[in-house]
C-alpha positions, 0 to 999 in steps of 0.5 A: 500500500502506497509502495511501503510494504509494511504500511497496512500494519499502520492503517488501523491507527492512521485514521485520517484521509491524509495520513492514509494518502501520504502513508505517514503517521501525523497526528497521535492515535490512541488505541488500548489492549489488555496484557497479562498484567496491565490495560495498555494505552498505546500512543502511537506517535508520528515518526516523521520529522514534519510532525514532531510537534504532534508527537511531542503534544501527544507523547508527553502523556506516556509512562514508558516508550517503544522505540521502533528501529528499522533494522534495514542496512541504511535505514538505522544509520539515516536514523542516527544521523547527526543532522537529520536523524529522527532516532535521535531527535525521538530518543532525546525528546522521550527522555525530556518527557520524564520517560525512564523505561524504554523498549527498543523494538528492532523491527524488520529483522526478517529483511537482514535475515535475522542477523545477530551481528546486525542486531548487536551492532544496532544495540551497541550504537543506539545503546551508547547514545541511549546512555548519553541521553540518561537511560539506565541499562537496567530500564532498557529492554532490546527486542529483535522482531518482525511485524510482517513475519509475527516473529517474537511480538506476542509469543516467542519467535518460531523461526529458527533463524532468530530462536537459534540465538535469541533467548529473550522476552518477547515484545509483549512480556517486555511490556508486562515487565514495565513498572508503573512510575509513582502517581501524585494521588494526594496532590490538588487536581491537575489535567492539562487538556489534550483534546476537546470534544464538542456535542453541538446536538446536546450542548455538551463538551468534553476535556481530554487528557492524562490526570497528572496529579489528584482525582476527579469524580462526577459531581466535582467542581473544576477550575477551567483554565485559561478562561477562568470559569468553574465547571462542574463534572457531569461524566467521566469516561476512562478508556471509553468506559464510563467511570465515577472517579478518575485518579492521577495516571488515568486518561479521561474525558471529563463532560463539563456543565455550566460552562461555555463549550467554546472557552474549553481548549486544548492546551488548556488546564483543569485544575481545583479551583483553590489551587490554579495554575500559572497563566503567564508568558514569561518564563526562566527555563533551565536548558539543555542545547542539543547537539548540532543545534543552531546557535541561541542568541538573545533575541533568537525567535523560537517555538516554545512547547509545553505539555499540549501547547505551542507558542512563538517566543524570543530569547530575553536574557541568557543569564548563565552557563552551567556546568553540565555535571555539577549544575554550577555557573561557569559563565554569567550573561553569555552572548550565545549558547552553542550545542551541549551547553546547559544554560538558564535563559528567560523567554517571552511568549507572544501569548501567555500559556498554562504552566508551572514550575517544574519543581511543582508540577513536572508535566506542566514544567517541562519545555522544549525549544524548536527552530527551523523544524528541529528541536534545538534545546530541551529543558525545565521551567525554573520560574514562571514570571508574573507580570508585576515581575517584569 
């Protein structure tokens, strides 16, 4: 289909006509399945470089990651290219989302005759890069497989070319070996809004997203930001099923009443009425400039991504360069930041966004800086600067 031998298997998740016409995943599709141990929510994120912003928005909700690698000669190498490699960029972003556990699924092993040498080469080269991104060996699983050949997905491989040397888990077992992260059940409610569903016939609006902190139940009152209105939870739906209560970690659709549906927007936040999150456009960030990135200057124009929102911005100040190991200041007020430097800087967004300092809420405190279609820096919000502070 579309000249791509394996694209038929992406068809189920690539739902829009444009995705199916182009043969690439553009938006983040959601699917569910049950393993022996977990009810798994799959966020199928786009791999194409044009749609990395979509990937950032969707994959920030992930607890763990499956990084799919093409084992074909040349394909893996292209993904690791310093200038344009999407494997490199995606890996850096995944770690920056706070994901610590990663399954590396080396696909299309059939195309390389299930070569152990090819698998070990990929494992060696990519493993070095994963460690440079602060992934720990104990949190990395390596799974050789073939989707087309149905090898090592949900059962041990039957092809002797793979089973003769591979004795590890299959993909489904590797997913079951993942450990759930700690959840902030006791903190006040925070739910970044990923998507909004309007029902014009019934006059209802639902905010969709992952509960990052706290809990929700039917009848609860919530503060909807940025509009600042109070809404009432009419009903909750988790994984396409009605629920009376949802807790941190749940992906949920929250049907709201008592609020103008047009005021509920993706990139907004549902929170506890007594604990509103900040809504500002001036931020102090601690960032790491990525390898190969263009230099960052005072006045540089960037695109800043925070949870499900993105906003044009400019660099207002470069406060300091930090030692990457100790975090101590090595230079104050530098004129420029270059690749692999850690630094503190201030950005001013064109419009305010819902945000929190990373120390208070990790999900609302991670920032990604992009320019010219590429992620150039990743970091955290160290200060949300109110207007009176300027």
